[in-house]
C-alpha positions as a printed NumPy array, in Angstrom:
array([[117.56 ,  82.402, 117.7  ],
       [116.208,  79.423, 119.878],
       [112.714,  77.964, 118.915],
       [110.928,  76.483, 121.689],
       [107.715,  74.142, 120.942],
       [105.178,  73.118, 123.446],
       [101.886,  72.265, 124.21 ],
       [ 99.57 ,  73.903, 126.676],
       [ 95.796,  73.65 , 127.577],
       [ 93.826,  76.797, 126.599],
       [ 90.569,  77.48 , 128.562],
       [ 89.28 ,  79.607, 125.696],
       [ 89.649,  77.053, 123.145],
       [ 88.794,  73.863, 125.45 ],
       [ 91.639,  71.728, 124.129],
       [ 95.39 ,  71.673, 124.1  ],
       [ 97.087,  74.05 , 121.632],
       [100.666,  74.168, 120.058],
       [102.832,  77.171, 120.801],
       [106.012,  77.891, 119.137],
       [108.228,  80.855, 120.7  ],
       [111.336,  82.213, 119.103],
       [113.716,  83.853, 121.395],
       [116.84 ,  85.918, 120.378],
       [120.125,  84.389, 121.674],
       [122.775,  86.598, 123.421],
       [125.645,  87.467, 121.094],
       [128.099,  86.107, 123.428],
       [126.333,  82.697, 123.43 ],
       [126.653,  82.374, 127.172],
       [122.891,  81.813, 127.231],
       [122.644,  84.231, 130.488],
       [120.468,  87.116, 129.964],
       [120.974,  89.913, 132.323],
       [118.784,  89.473, 135.394],
       [115.161,  90.266, 134.792],
       [115.855,  90.739, 131.199],
       [112.607,  90.631, 129.142],
       [112.466,  90.707, 125.422],
       [110.197,  92.701, 123.253],
       [107.572,  90.301, 121.49 ],
       [105.87 ,  90.005, 118.345],
       [102.416,  87.969, 118.067],
       [102.58 ,  86.938, 114.356],
       [ 99.434,  85.622, 112.893],
       [ 98.761,  83.223, 110.022],
       [ 96.458,  83.425, 106.989],
       [ 93.565,  81.18 , 105.912],
       [ 94.136,  77.438, 105.169],
       [ 97.398,  77.93 , 107.126],
       [ 98.745,  77.57 , 110.636],
       [101.126,  79.115, 112.962],
       [103.969,  77.185, 111.917],
       [103.794,  78.422, 108.364],
       [105.75 ,  81.585, 109.193],
       [108.381,  79.581, 110.892],
       [108.969,  76.932, 107.942],
       [108.076,  79.256, 104.771],
       [110.079,  82.381, 105.799],
       [113.225,  83.271, 107.578],
       [111.343,  84.901, 110.203],
       [113.733,  83.459, 112.981],
       [116.684,  85.148, 111.348],
       [114.946,  88.46 , 110.923],
       [113.721,  88.429, 114.544],
       [117.26 ,  87.587, 115.761],
       [118.494,  90.401, 113.807],
       [115.945,  92.795, 115.533],
       [116.409,  91.188, 119.065],
       [112.686,  90.547, 119.417],
       [110.875,  87.202, 120.432],
       [108.009,  85.819, 118.365],
       [104.883,  83.87 , 119.283],
       [103.123,  81.653, 116.871],
       [ 99.908,  79.655, 117.413],
       [ 97.129,  78.526, 115.105],
       [ 93.629,  79.942, 114.792],
       [ 92.298,  77.73 , 112.049],
       [ 90.197,  79.638, 109.561],
       [ 88.478,  81.566, 112.111],
       [ 89.636,  85.322, 111.262],
       [ 90.524,  85.49 , 114.832],
       [ 86.863,  85.92 , 115.797],
       [ 85.004,  84.071, 118.594],
       [ 83.05 ,  81.289, 117.173],
       [ 79.482,  81.179, 118.302],
       [ 79.722,  77.355, 119.052],
       [ 83.315,  76.823, 119.123],
       [ 86.717,  78.08 , 120.12 ],
       [ 86.872,  81.605, 121.225],
       [ 89.719,  82.694, 119.169],
       [ 89.472,  86.398, 119.75 ],
       [ 89.73 ,  85.879, 123.443],
       [ 92.638,  83.452, 123.215],
       [ 94.943,  85.667, 121.117],
       [ 93.903,  88.801, 122.863],
       [ 94.401,  87.757, 126.389],
       [ 95.216,  83.992, 127.136],
       [ 98.057,  83.561, 124.568],
       [100.054,  86.613, 125.935],
       [ 99.295,  85.722, 129.566],
       [100.502,  82.36 , 128.874],
       [103.567,  83.134, 126.762],
       [104.635,  86.096, 128.794],
       [104.459,  84.132, 132.415],
       [106.529,  81.168, 130.751],
       [108.99 ,  82.875, 128.739],
       [111.039,  86.242, 129.374],
       [108.738,  88.307, 127.396],
       [107.775,  91.757, 128.287],
       [104.351,  92.613, 129.228],
       [104.508,  96.322, 128.454],
       [102.666,  98.   , 125.872],
       [105.533,  99.701, 124.402],
       [107.302,  96.105, 123.906],
       [104.375,  94.37 , 122.52 ],
       [103.809,  94.058, 118.771],
       [101.309,  92.263, 116.529],
       [101.347,  91.51 , 112.668],
       [100.05 ,  88.93 , 110.546],
       [ 99.18 ,  88.136, 106.775],
       [ 95.957,  87.888, 104.984],
       [ 93.539,  86.686, 107.534],
       [ 96.076,  87.474, 110.087],
       [ 96.667,  90.739, 108.795],
       [ 92.762,  91.406, 109.382],
       [ 93.137,  89.762, 112.951],
       [ 96.266,  91.808, 113.795],
       [ 94.592,  95.249, 113.042],
       [ 91.393,  94.008, 114.749],
       [ 92.891,  92.853, 118.067],
       [ 95.03 ,  95.99 , 118.041],
       [ 91.955,  98.29 , 117.749],
       [ 89.862,  96.228, 120.2  ],
       [ 92.627,  96.376, 122.678],
       [ 94.856,  99.307, 121.933],
       [ 96.103,  99.545, 125.383],
       [ 97.836,  96.102, 124.813],
       [ 99.878,  96.88 , 121.575],
       [102.392,  99.561, 120.402],
       [101.961,  98.837, 116.776],
       [100.123,  96.615, 114.303],
       [100.897,  95.668, 110.842],
       [ 99.097,  93.807, 108.013],
       [100.537,  92.085, 104.856],
       [ 97.998,  91.577, 102.238],
       [ 95.199,  92.154, 104.824],
       [ 91.858,  90.535, 103.881],
       [ 89.784,  93.329, 105.443],
       [ 86.581,  92.996, 103.529],
       [ 84.882,  90.178, 105.251],
       [ 81.739,  90.104, 103.267],
       [ 83.932,  89.592, 100.118],
       [ 86.137,  87.071, 102.012],
       [ 82.807,  85.321, 102.908],
       [ 81.851,  85.155,  99.159],
       [ 85.221,  83.706,  98.368],
       [ 85.801,  81.189, 101.333],
       [ 82.227,  79.96 , 102.683],
       [ 81.08 ,  78.438,  99.306],
       [ 84.132,  76.351,  98.889],
       [ 83.97 ,  74.445, 102.298],
       [ 81.277,  73.563, 104.738],
       [ 83.57 ,  74.88 , 107.456],
       [ 83.561,  78.382, 105.767],
       [ 79.838,  78.53 , 106.964],
       [ 80.889,  78.188, 110.547],
       [ 83.895,  80.65 , 110.161],
       [ 81.498,  83.478, 109.015],
       [ 78.554,  82.613, 111.349],
       [ 79.694,  85.517, 113.666],
       [ 78.901,  88.048, 110.921],
       [ 75.279,  86.912, 110.817],
       [ 74.913,  87.261, 114.772],
       [ 76.648,  90.622, 115.24 ],
       [ 76.826,  93.881, 113.881],
       [ 79.669,  95.767, 111.889],
       [ 80.561,  97.2  , 115.104],
       [ 82.126,  93.937, 116.062],
       [ 84.222,  93.161, 112.992],
       [ 84.487,  96.48 , 110.841],
       [ 88.027,  97.939, 111.591],
       [ 86.861, 101.634, 110.845],
       [ 84.106, 101.294, 113.299],
       [ 86.317,  99.538, 115.777],
       [ 88.971, 102.422, 115.349],
       [ 86.201, 105.115, 115.772],
       [ 85.183, 103.635, 119.008],
       [ 88.875, 103.401, 120.184],
       [ 89.247, 107.127, 119.369],
       [ 86.066, 107.852, 121.221],
       [ 87.227, 106.148, 124.325],
       [ 90.391, 108.39 , 124.325],
       [ 92.832, 105.423, 124.134],
       [ 96.13 , 105.894, 122.387],
       [ 95.873, 103.909, 119.24 ],
       [ 98.747, 101.63 , 118.031],
       [100.706, 102.806, 115.123],
       [ 99.333, 100.993, 111.947],
       [101.007,  99.738, 108.922],
       [ 99.577,  98.043, 105.788],
       [101.572,  96.55 , 102.947],
       [100.066,  94.852,  99.998],
       [101.422,  93.545,  96.536],
       [100.364,  95.387,  93.298],
       [ 99.117,  91.965,  91.917],
       [ 97.446,  90.869,  95.013],
       [ 93.5  ,  90.081,  94.959],
       [ 93.29 ,  91.962,  98.25 ],
       [ 94.814,  95.312,  96.81 ],
       [ 91.796,  97.12 ,  96.555],
       [ 90.792,  96.122, 100.164],
       [ 93.862,  97.294, 101.317],
       [ 93.621, 100.586,  99.45 ],
       [ 89.951, 100.92 , 100.728],
       [ 91.022, 100.311, 104.382],
       [ 93.747, 102.902, 104.376],
       [ 91.332, 105.63 , 102.94 ],
       [ 88.696, 104.681, 105.532],
       [ 91.342, 104.954, 108.45 ],
       [ 92.977, 108.106, 107.316],
       [ 89.334, 109.759, 106.956],
       [ 89.049, 109.339, 110.676],
       [ 92.515, 111.096, 111.075],
       [ 94.5  , 107.939, 111.825],
       [ 97.848, 107.754, 110.292],
       [ 98.704, 104.729, 108.112],
       [101.976, 103.76 , 107.208],
       [100.983, 102.282, 103.672],
       [102.969, 100.655, 101.159],
       [102.675,  98.855,  97.758],
       [105.241,  96.865,  96.18 ],
       [105.158,  94.515,  93.053],
       [104.186,  90.968,  94.318],
       [101.126,  88.503,  94.727],
       [ 99.502,  86.998,  97.6  ],
       [102.264,  84.711,  98.29 ],
       [105.154,  83.811, 100.426],
       [107.587,  85.591,  98.427],
       [105.859,  88.766,  99.048],
       [105.473,  88.011, 102.745],
       [108.949,  86.931, 103.554],
       [110.408,  89.987, 101.779],
       [107.992,  92.34 , 103.459],
       [107.815,  91.028, 107.066],
       [111.543,  92.416, 107.28 ],
       [110.026,  95.902, 106.209],
       [107.528,  95.396, 109.084],
       [110.347,  94.733, 111.369],
       [112.389,  97.777, 110.412],
       [109.183, 100.056, 110.772],
       [108.347,  98.768, 114.104],
       [111.742, 100.626, 115.462],
       [112.218,  98.011, 118.094],
       [113.761,  99.175, 121.502],
       [115.273,  96.706, 123.914],
       [113.129,  96.065, 126.643],
       [113.948,  97.344, 130.105],
       [114.549,  94.838, 132.809],
       [111.752,  93.804, 135.127]])
């Protein structure tokens, strides 16, 4: 697996952002992919109090992605829950549109829906499902590990601890549940007639987000939306995420992307 690190200007963030892109290496090590070859790609989102590189340095994602012949794109969203901030960076717009457009124009990444995946942990688990349901035409599958799906509860946990937490959750006071509630977003996507991405939730039985995950599964299934749901022994920690991102990659059933 080759790891590329670069800095690009992002219009939606109004600043330079760091990107890490992981690309599978050909087995023959000639570094000559077939003409027009494009890789399936996973946009992998981080949790709160974290950053995009945590996946790279605290798990073996590079090894797992190489084994599955999938590229991985990592970038940071602060503690934004991947929401556009009212008076700050537009993280939803960045991760939904600008980041894929940048990465897929610079690197040999497929831009086809059937080759594009999204996943994340905790805050990033929420972000992955939200982006997939807001833009079902862009992703074939989405997965959340220890998803922090109950934003009012997340607000109660995060906002009192830091002044920045108030800014993170400011969008909740300025928009209705139709902008952040996943079941509402799923219902809207259904009504549009769009084909929904396949969805997976995974959570540890000792994780404080467990009831959020169980409730989210129930709400989605009540809408007739199939959810691959797993619980395993474990807590809200990197041991769980490193182990079960492997389960996510297996569940994706990644197929080689067609040449352009």
